[in-house]
C-alpha angles and dihedrals in degrees: 000000000000118000119233109229098164144085091299092061089048091058096041091050091066093256095331113168095222098179132103115273127178095209108012090228135126123203114245124211093256093045089054091054099050134003112248115250123226127231146064136077114277113212116196129178121216125194100198115073143118134215087233094058117139137179091235103126089220091065108044095145104147139050089243093062091041092058093045093047092054089049092053106030146033132218127215089258133028126213112229134188113311092021094285114161110233127190112257118157087350113066094194142352139193145168139235120250096276096042094241097113124053121187123199122198112209132224111251128226096027113149129211118221089256092057097258117135116236116250140162093274090064091054093047090050092047094050092046091056085077097047137070135040095293099053119114092191119145087216096051091116091058091050095054088089090066114092098175142007119196138178099225092175136000088267101030134075127187121203118195120203131203090229138012117285120179092185099048097116090067089068089063089061095061117113090239088063097064112137122249131179115283116264094003109121097169088105098164090069083075096224111173144124095262132123096264139044124221119259100166139356122188113170113229092014117053150303130221127201133178130210116277106228094210098051110150098216115087115209095028139090096042101166123088089220141354128215113197109195130196110226114159099180112082092209091054091049092049093048091049090054094045092051095046097250090123134024100214142014137189126216103040114196106252089214092063100028095103091053090058091055089060092059111095095213097050133070124202114217112205115185125178111216147123101309118127133182117216152156112232128209123207101236090202093059116098089240093062108025091105111077089212089065091049092051091047090055089053094049092048092071128087101215097186091055088049091052093048099043104030102034099025086225095306094130142015141258116282129199109223096274130092106233109096130184087272089075123081094234102042111154109225094177101072109116107254116246107232134184108283112153092173092056090044090053091049091051091052091050089051089052091048095241105108110165092031116192118204130185110218115196116205143166135168090251095089093048140335108266096028092126093049090048091051093050092048089049090053090055093048095045093050088073087063092051092258119135111206113195105205110210115191112215130193115271091224110082094007094131094049100038107031112018110093091359102084131063091249130008144158118268142169131204123194092195129241138253096277143354097270094053094047095046095042094049099046107027113021124109090238091060097054107120094030123043099349090097096180096049087228113171113181118170095205092049094049092050093050093046092053090046091051092054092057098038113112095185107088096208092051092046090051091051092051092052089048090055091048090055092049092052092051092048095051103032108017128103101241123102099200110171101164145047101208120207115230107254116195130160130209141178113265087244090069119092131189144165129238108330124238116234103208098083137007121273095035098314090316088292099104091118092060100035106038133073143183120261092210 
């Protein structure tokens, strides 16, 4: 069957730039004004980490490992500003007529840190890490759709799917899908094709990388070295930036953000994107099996008060579903859930659980202000006769010990490249037991999601994604009141181009994309 390397594959790939590119780069406004300078040690503080962190691509579970992975390794596809898919180790990609086979052509002459030249076998090995009965990959559920991966030429890989998927290329842009040398499972050596090589890696503390002299991307990897530091406490991160101990930090406290803007040596970076703050309910737990109870929990929250007091206005009101206006197929027509304690109380009476008592497990690990948000929620919900017992948990180990393991808990999602990836990862039946944190299993949703993947007509695909969002909002287990802007802060000596909006700190690629002005 003929492959489709043309504008049609670009559209079907969810914005995929399926054309040849020698570098896979796009000039940003700042890059056009002045050429970036090389040099210096970039020190960045990250709030999300775990003492069990590893550089195994199967287990990229924290922002700390995400940043380090992108410093050391490349994926087939890069996510650029606005969620655009940009060629990285793949120069182009396309599908057969029924969207069940995707072929990726690889960039030639790319060198791993150990001197090996990249070829198709490395890509096949890297994809297969996330498949099969022995994988421990956090994205295993997303890879179940793959039935075969073949190196059809030294610079070409074909992936066969069990069913059509117009958005499949976006999966190859995930941080778990970075490419490593074939048959080398010593992942913590950090061998990759990225702009930096690993000098040290201490989970829960820091990592240090130095520039790789043979990096294939021109105009990237400007720093001599990068130190990625684990600092959980937002006040400690802020103090480190103010005193010049670090050059950048993610997760600025919204309560003090305006104070930072008044400091002449610091810049606040505010990026609107796909990030949402939430409290998730396990829909399999007896507390939340009844959809009336889940809806009551959504109506027992005053979202405007949350926006004003928790985010200090650095965000907007969300509606208990994950697809924001930053996505192509955001549904603006879903009726907005608003604060209605009387209706919430009536729903609980209908479910036979008047006087509901709910334990809510929180920490600051998911997002700064999670504890304050939980306490405010408890006050608001009390007017509906709901008692929320806020239980503060340790930040360290929160993701492994609390998240997805309690009836209700704080969570944060930074979004994903496109609708299919976000919905598949967090809400599909296949993802229950991994990233589907609410255990939600809705037949109608799953059927529409599968149909959307295989739908070639853009208008019909859009409608299916709209219906998926509506089902999550009304029936799902996530109480998501807020879209939170990404708030990062940097020294005024740090320069950058247009910022990506899928993760904080320029899509977690600040180390590769940014530079010092002096």
